[in-house]
N, C-alpha and C positions, 0 to 999 in steps of 0.2 A: 733589574729584571727578571731576574728570578723570585724574587715576590708575586710580582706582574703572573707570570704563564703559572705559577702555582692556582693564581685564584681564577685563570682560564678554563671556560667550564668543559668541557669534552662536548665530540660533534651528538654524543646520544642526549647528553645534558641542553643543549642549543637547541635541541630540537623540540626537546620538551618543552624551556622556557616560551619557546614561540610559541606553542597554544595552552601554556598555562604561564600563569604570573608565579614570583617566587614561593610566595606563601598564598592560601586560600583559604576562604572561611571553612572553621570546623562544620558549622551548621551542613555546609552543602558536600561533606564529602560520604555524608550518610548515606547507603545503599538503599534504604525506606526511600527520598529523597527521588530519585532517578528511576532505582534498579538496571541502572550499567546500560538504559535502550540505545541511547544516541553510541556507547562504546560500542553497542555490538553490531549495530550497524557501520558504523565505520570497520569493524571487523570484519564480519560477512564481505562486505563491500572489497577490501584487499582481498581476502580467500578467493572472492569470483573473480577477479582481473589473472591472480597466481594460478588459478586450476586453470581457467579459459585461456589464456594464451599456451598451457600445457596442453590443452585439446586444439590447439590450431596444429601441431606436429602430429595428428591421426587425423581430421574429420577433411574431409575430401567437401566441397562447395560445388555439390552436381547432384542433380537429379537423377542422372543413374548411378552415384557411388555415394552418397549423404547415407544414404540408408546402412549399406554396407557396410562402411568405415566405422558406423556405431554398433554395430554386431561385431565386428573385429577388437573393436574395444575390448571386449567381454571374451576374449581367448583367455586358454589358461597360459599364467604366466603373466600375463601382461597388465599393467598398473593402471591402463587410461581407464577402465570398466571405473575404478574405486574412483578417480579422480573426474569420472561424469557424473556419477551418485553425489560427490560434495558438489561440484555445481551446482546438480538440480537443485538438491535439499537446501542449501547457502541461496538459490536465488526465491525459492518460494518462502525463506523466515524469512527475507529481507523485505520482503510485503509486509508483511507480518509486524516485524518490528518496528518496522520505521510508520506503518499506520499507529502502534501502539504508542511512537514518539510521540508522535504528534499530538495525541490528547493526554500525554503526561506533560506534555507541556502544557496545552491548554488548562489543565486540573491543577497543573501547581502556580497559575495567576503569572505564566514566564512570557505574555503576549502582550506585556505595554508597554511604552517608554523606545528606549532602543533597541528593544527586541521585538517591535513588529514587523520590521524589515525581513528577518531573520525567521518570520513565522512564513512568510511569501516564500524566500529563498524555501524552506524545508517542505512547503508545499510542493513546489517544484521539483525537489528531489523524489517525492514521493512519485508522480506521475513518472518520471524519469525512469523510477525504480517497474512502477507496471508496465512502460515500454518498453523496459530493458525483457522482462518476461516475457512480452507477447512476442516478439521479435525475436528473440531463442527457443523459443518453444516452437517454434517450427523446422530449426534446423535440423533435428531427425529426418524430416519428411517420413515421417508414418505415417496412419493411418488417422491416429487423434489426433496430432497437431496439424496435419495437412486439413481436416474438416473443423477444426475447432478457429484455426485462421478464417478457411473460407466463409465462415460462421460471421465472425467479426468486423473480416471487408465487408461484408456484406451490409452488416449493419451500419457501418458507416456512413453508406448511401442514402440513408435516411438525414442524414445533418444536412439541413435546406443550404444552399447556394453552391459550395462547396464539396459535401459529401459525395458527389461521385466521380469530380477528382479529386479530391483526395484518396479515396479506393483505389480509386486506376492508377495513381501516381504508386501508392505502396504497393498494389500488384506487380508493375509493370506492365499493365496490360489488364484486360478485359477478364481474366480466370486467374487463380493462382496457379505458377507454373512455374520454369527454369529461372524468368526472371525475380519474380518475388523471391524466391529464394535465394538470387545474388543481391536483391538490395536490405532483403532481413536481414543477412548479412553482413551486409558493410554500418550496415545502422547500428546493430547490435554490439559489432566488435570494436567501432574505431569513433561512430558519432556520439553515441550516449554516452560510452565512457569517457569522453574527453569533456564533452558537459557537465556530467556529475564530477566532474574534479574542478572544473572551475568553479560550481557552485558546491563543494565542501571546502574550496579554499572563501569561500564570502564568506559560507557557516561559521567557521572556523573562528575569521576574524570576528564576524559579529559577538559569536559566545566571547571572546575572550575580548572588545573592545566595552560588553557588558558588566564584566567582572566577573566571568565566569557563569555558575548553576545561579538561580535565581535563591533568595534565601526571604526569610522571613524579613527579618530586621527585630525580632523582638527581643532576641537574645543577644549579649554584647557579640561584637566579630572577634571571637577567639582564632586568631590564624595559628597554622601550621602549615613547613615545608609541602611543597607540592612533589617533591623529591625528598623523602619515599614515601610517605603517608597516602597521596592520592593516588598515582603513578602503582606503587603496590596494590591498590585496589582495583586500578584500572587494568590489571596484567591478571589478576587471579580473574577477573571476569570473563576477560579475552580469551582467557587458557581456558577456563573453565565452559566458554561456548565451544570451541573449537573441540576440545574435547570431544563432547556432548557430539557434533554435529559429524565428526569422523566415524565417531561411534555408530551412528546411526546409520553411516552412508555405506562402512561394511556391512552390517546386516540388512540393510532395505534398497533394492536395487530402484535407480532411477526408471520410469513405465517407458517402455516402446515396446510400439504397436507394429502390426504387420507393413509391409512398403505400400502408401501414397497409394491408392486406388483412386483419381476423379471419378469414376462410373460407376463407385458402389462407395452410397453413403452409411453410417455407423447408421444403427438406431438405439438408443438416439443422439444425435448430433449435438456435441455441446460447445460453449466455448471454452474457455479456460477456468479452472475455478475462481479465481480474482475477479472475472467479467458475467461471471452465472448471475449475479445479482441485476445487472443490466438485459440479460437474455431473460430474466423472470418478469422482468417490468415491462419487455417489451409484451408478453401473452397476455396483459394487462391495459397496456396502454397504445394509442393511437404509437405508431413506431416514433414518430419526429420527436414525440413527447418523451416516449421512453428512451431515447438515445442521446438526445441533443440538449431539449427543454429543461425537461430535469434536473438531470445530472450537471448542466452547465449554472441551473439556479443554485442547485446545492452546492455547487464547487465557488459561485460568487460567493455565498453568504459565508461561508467558514473561511476563504480568504480577506474577509471584510471584519471580521469578529474582530481583528482587535482593535480596529479602528472605530468601531460601533462605539456610542459614548455610555459608559458606566456598566459596561458588562465583563471588564474583565476580574476574577475571581483576586482573593486575596493571594501574596505572594508568597511562595514558599512553603506553602502548605497544602495537603491534597484538599480537594472540593470543597475548599471557604474552611478549611481547620477544624470541621466537629466529625464525630461522632454519627451525628443525625446528617450532614451535607455528603457524605459519604454512602450512606443507606438510601441518599435519596438518588444518585447517580446510580446504584446497583438497582433502584426501583424502576427507574428508566429505563435502563437497558433491559432491562425484564420485560415491561410493557413493552417494548419497541420488537422485540425477539418474538414474544408468544403473542402478543396482539396482531402480527402483521401475519402469523400462519392462518387463524379462521378466515380473515381477509380475501387469501388465496384462496381458501377452498367454497368460499362463498362465492368468488368471481368465476370460478371454474365449475364449478356445477349450475352458475347463470349462462354461462355459457353453452354450456352441457344444454341445457333446459330450453333455450332458445333459439341456439343455433347459429354458426358463426353467422350465415349467410342476412341471417334478420337483424342483428343485431346492430350491424355496420362498424366493424372496427375501424374501418378507414374513415369513420365520423372524428374530423378533428371536436367539435363539443362533447357527443359523448361518451368519445374513449381519449378525451385529452381534454379540453380546458372546464369542463362539468366537476371529474374524479380531481384535477389541477385545484380548480378553486375549494370544492371540499376539505383536500388534506390544507389547503393554505388557512381556512377558516378555523378547520381544527385545531394547527398550531395558535393562530392568535388568541382564540379560546383557552387554551391551554394556559396561555404567558398571560392574560388576563387575569385567571380565576387564581392564578398564583399573584399573581402581584397584589391583588385586592383581597388576598388573605393575609396578609402579611410577609411574603416574601420579597427579599432584596430583587432589585435586578440582574446582578451575577446570576445567584442561584438557580433563578428564574429561566435565566438564557441557557444555566449549564445542564438543565433537565431535558430541554428539546435538543442542545446540541446530542446527550446522550441516549437522546430517544432516536433519533437520526440514525446513531452507531446501529441502535438495537436494532431498527430497521433494515438496514442495508444487510446487517450479518443473517439477520432472519427470511432477506432473500437470498442468499448466496447459501442459507440450508438447504432452505426449498428446491432452487436448482441445482444442488451437489446429492442432496437424497432423497430428496422426496418427485426427481422428475424420472421417467420410466418410457417404454418405446412412443414417439410418437409425444413427446414432453407431456404426461399424461403423468397425475399424481397417481403415487405409487409408496405403500405403507412398509 
């Protein structure tokens, strides 16, 4: 009885051993394999849950008092403002960390075999993180949030068949108002966290089932105890991230504009930064293509990546395992980011020269089918040229994927920093 109890793990160790095996390959413990991005995302989610619960003690769910309750959080001697700062910056940082984590998984070849389903779970988690930030954006009920949500819900109207019904369901009516705030609050504090927790359980289970982080298999499988080798490193990353986040939140307050005024639109009126790429697309494409067809096509391709034959990169190494592969990925990102800028300028000058009333922005052909066909042809030509010049299919696919990431970041950069009054280009 005594010997058995002596070997019985503590509750903490038992929980850890449900997430990790007793021993893990030494090759997977190195920081350069994953940069701790998955652990960072988990830590940020726990911080968001904790700070969110604490904000419920101060926040008032009403268009008459929501904004004032946020102002009251920043009164002298009240820690609620600091808690809101942590919550706001953690939410924004979580979008970036989860996106980087997804691309880390792809670039280190952790998308084959049993990990394919986990890739789909990860994409769903990323979409939920975006939705969580979007629904939480409205809760301060200030001008910035009101008009950002108004813009995005109007963008949803362009989704064929279900767009108008979906936007009305989100708003709780034809306009953003009290019903919208109540809907967004319920979705933000109840529905989305519950869905994320369920998916996280499956996500951790898939990782555990796959044997932990992906490894190259080139080196002998030298194993080390998960406790304390792996856990100490995870704790160091988590505490370091928390310290930096708290310090930043202590110095930089979360933005808060004046009370929402439906009769006074700011100029320019922009969506939240993580949707500014879509808003930028809306200036160049037919609305249905910008809001629905192009994003759906991109999302579908990203979800199918692990299931396409002969497209997975070598496992456990970055970008194919050579400095040349890393250079190719960096070049593809730079090409996408920098290449989209002159295209935006040229199209903007074309609109000014011809005039929006003559260029037929609502034409499915001139601003939808034709440019989308040109994009598909461009991607096809790049892939064909790469494979014909000796590139393997996984490396050629990687270039197209990272090129797309660069384009998305470039569009977001233009929408954030280069759009002024009337959404005109400014320098």
